[in-house]
DOROKOL-691692 format. One line per 5 residues: their letters; for each residue x, y, z of N, C-alpha, C. Coordinates in Angstrom, 1 decimal. Layout:
// residues N
A) X:Y:Z:X:Y:Z:X:Y:Z; ...
***
This chain:
// residues 87
XXXXX) 7.2:25.1:29.8:7.3:25.1:30.9:6.1:23.9:31.5; 6.3:22.8:32.5:5.5:22.0:32.8:4.0:22.7:33.8; 2.6:22.3:33.2:1.6:23.1:34.1:1.4:21.8:35.3; 1.3:22.6:35.9:0.7:22.1:37.8:0.2:22.6:38.2; -1.6:21.8:38.3:-3.1:22.3:38.5:-2.9:21.9:40.5
XXXXX) -2.4:20.5:40.3:-2.7:20.3:41.4:-1.3:19.5:42.2; -1.2:19.0:43.4:0.2:18.4:44.0:-0.2:17.6:44.8; 0.0:16.4:45.7:-0.3:15.2:45.9:1.1:14.4:46.8; 1.1:14.6:48.1:1.9:14.7:48.9:2.1:12.5:49.3; 1.9:11.8:49.2:2.5:10.4:49.4:3.4:10.1:50.5
XXXXX) 2.6:9.6:51.8:3.3:10.2:52.9:4.2:8.7:52.9; 3.8:7.7:52.3:4.7:6.1:52.7:5.6:6.5:51.8; 6.9:5.5:52.9:8.1:6.7:51.6:8.4:5.1:50.4; 9.5:6.0:49.4:9.0:4.9:48.1:10.9:4.6:48.5; 10.9:3.4:47.6:12.4:3.4:47.6:12.8:3.8:46.3
XXXXX) 13.7:4.8:46.2:14.3:5.7:45.6:15.2:4.9:44.1; 15.2:3.8:44.3:15.6:2.9:43.0:15.0:2.9:42.2; 13.2:2.9:42.8:12.9:2.3:41.8:12.3:3.4:40.8; 12.2:2.9:39.7:12.0:4.0:38.1:10.8:4.2:38.4; 11.0:4.8:36.6:9.2:5.2:36.0:8.4:4.4:36.6
XXXXX) 8.5:3.2:36.0:6.8:2.4:36.2:6.5:2.2:37.3; 7.4:1.7:38.6:7.1:2.1:40.0:6.8:2.8:40.5; 7.0:3.9:39.9:6.8:5.1:40.4:5.3:5.7:39.8; 4.9:5.0:39.0:3.7:6.2:38.5:2.9:4.6:38.8; 2.8:2.9:39.3:2.1:2.2:39.7:1.8:2.0:41.1
XXXXX) 3.0:3.5:41.7:2.7:3.8:43.0:1.2:4.8:43.2; 1.4:5.6:42.5:0.7:6.3:41.8:-1.0:6.2:41.9; -0.9:5.6:40.8:-2.9:4.7:40.9:-2.7:3.8:42.1; -2.2:3.4:42.4:-2.2:2.7:43.8:-3.1:3.2:44.8; -2.0:4.0:45.7:-2.0:5.5:46.4:-3.2:6.8:46.1
XXXXX) -3.1:6.8:44.8:-3.9:8.2:44.3:-5.6:7.5:43.7; -6.1:6.0:42.5:-6.2:6.0:41.3:-6.5:6.4:40.6; -5.1:7.5:40.0:-4.9:7.3:38.3:-3.8:8.2:38.3; -3.0:8.5:37.6:-2.4:9.6:37.3:-3.1:11.1:36.2; -3.5:11.4:37.1:-4.5:12.7:36.4:-3.7:14.2:35.7
XXXXX) -4.2:13.9:34.4:-3.0:15.3:33.7:-3.4:16.7:34.7; -1.9:17.3:34.3:-1.4:18.5:35.4:-1.6:18.0:36.9; -1.0:17.2:37.5:-0.8:16.3:38.9:0.3:16.2:38.9; 0.5:16.8:39.8:2.1:16.7:40.5:2.3:16.0:41.5; 3.1:14.3:42.0:2.8:13.6:42.9:4.4:13.7:43.7
XXXXX) 4.4:13.4:44.3:5.7:13.9:45.7:5.9:12.4:46.4; 7.3:12.1:46.4:7.4:10.8:47.2:8.8:11.1:48.1; 8.8:10.9:49.0:10.3:10.9:49.3:10.5:9.4:50.1; 12.0:9.5:50.3:12.6:8.0:50.6:12.4:8.2:52.0; 13.0:7.0:53.4:12.6:6.6:55.0:13.4:8.0:55.1
XXXXX) 14.5:8.4:54.8:15.1:8.8:55.6:14.4:10.6:55.2; 13.8:10.4:53.6:13.2:11.9:53.9:14.1:12.8:52.8; 15.0:12.5:52.6:16.6:13.3:52.5:16.3:13.4:51.1; 15.8:12.7:49.9:15.1:12.1:48.7:14.1:12.6:48.3; 13.7:12.8:47.1:12.5:13.1:46.6:12.4:13.1:45.0
XXXXX) 11.1:12.0:44.6:10.7:11.7:43.6:9.7:12.8:43.2; 9.3:13.2:42.1:7.6:14.1:41.3:7.8:13.6:39.7; 6.8:12.6:40.3:5.9:11.9:38.9:5.0:13.0:38.2; 4.8:14.0:37.1:4.4:14.6:36.8:4.0:14.5:35.5; 1.7:14.1:35.6:1.4:14.0:34.1:1.4:15.3:33.9
XXXXX) 1.9:15.1:32.5:1.3:16.8:31.6:0.5:16.9:30.4; -0.3:15.9:30.7:-1.4:15.7:29.2:-0.8:14.7:28.1; 0.5:15.4:27.9:1.0:14.3:27.2:1.5:13.2:27.3; 2.6:13.0:28.1:3.4:12.3:28.6:3.5:11.8:30.2; 4.8:12.1:31.4:4.9:11.4:32.5:6.2:11.7:32.4
XXXXX) 6.4:12.9:33.0:7.9:13.2:34.0:7.7:12.6:35.3; 9.7:12.1:34.9:10.1:11.6:37.0:11.2:12.2:36.6; 11.1:13.6:37.5:12.5:14.5:38.9:12.8:13.5:39.8; 14.3:13.8:39.9:14.7:13.7:41.4:14.8:14.8:42.2; 15.5:15.1:43.5:16.2:15.6:44.1:16.3:14.8:45.4
XXXXX) 18.1:15.1:45.6:19.0:15.0:46.7:19.7:15.6:47.5; 19.3:16.0:48.6:20.1:16.7:49.5:20.8:16.0:50.4; 22.0:17.1:50.3:23.6:16.7:50.7:23.1:16.5:52.2; 22.2:17.7:52.5:22.6:18.5:54.3:21.1:18.3:54.6; 20.3:17.8:55.9:19.4:18.0:55.8:18.1:16.8:55.5
XXXXX) 16.6:17.5:55.9:15.8:16.9:55.1:14.4:17.6:55.1; 13.9:17.0:53.6:12.2:17.2:53.7:11.5:17.8:54.6; 10.6:18.0:55.0:9.5:18.1:56.0:8.3:17.2:55.2; 8.4:16.3:56.1:7.4:14.9:55.5:6.5:14.5:55.7; 5.5:14.3:55.7:4.3:13.7:57.1:4.6:12.2:56.8
XXXXX) 3.9:11.9:58.5:4.5:10.7:58.8:3.6:9.5:57.9; 4.0:8.3:57.4:3.5:7.5:57.1:2.1:6.8:58.0; 1.2:6.0:57.4:0.3:6.4:57.3:-0.7:7.2:57.7; -0.3:8.1:57.7:-1.0:9.3:57.3:-1.6:9.1:55.8; -3.0:10.2:56.1:-4.4:10.4:54.6:-3.0:11.0:53.4
XXXXX) -3.8:11.0:52.2:-2.3:11.2:51.8:-3.2:13.2:51.2; -1.8:13.9:51.3:-2.3:15.0:51.0:-2.3:15.6:49.7; -3.1:16.9:49.6:-3.6:17.5:48.7:-3.6:18.8:49.0; -3.1:19.9:47.9:-2.6:20.8:47.8:-3.3:21.3:46.4; -4.4:22.0:46.2:-4.6:22.6:44.7:-4.0:24.7:44.2
XX) -3.6:24.6:43.2:-2.7:26.1:43.1:-3.9:26.8:42.8; -5.0:26.2:42.2:-5.9:27.1:41.2:-6.5:28.2:42.7
***
């Protein structure tokens, strides 16, 4: 199990063709650093794909989810980054 203490939403869309390096660079640009046990969520412009980058203290995980129907409810671009502490 991967421990996640905090979750951050990046409101600006991410090109889902982006790989690990691009997603990590976006985390550092938007949030300042990839902190251990934090999850960083990104959606594409249509909000039907989601990437999750997690730093587990040892390495980095990048997971993706695509919806065949519907879309994720996502804040509008230009909003402040969203944060939710889980503890």
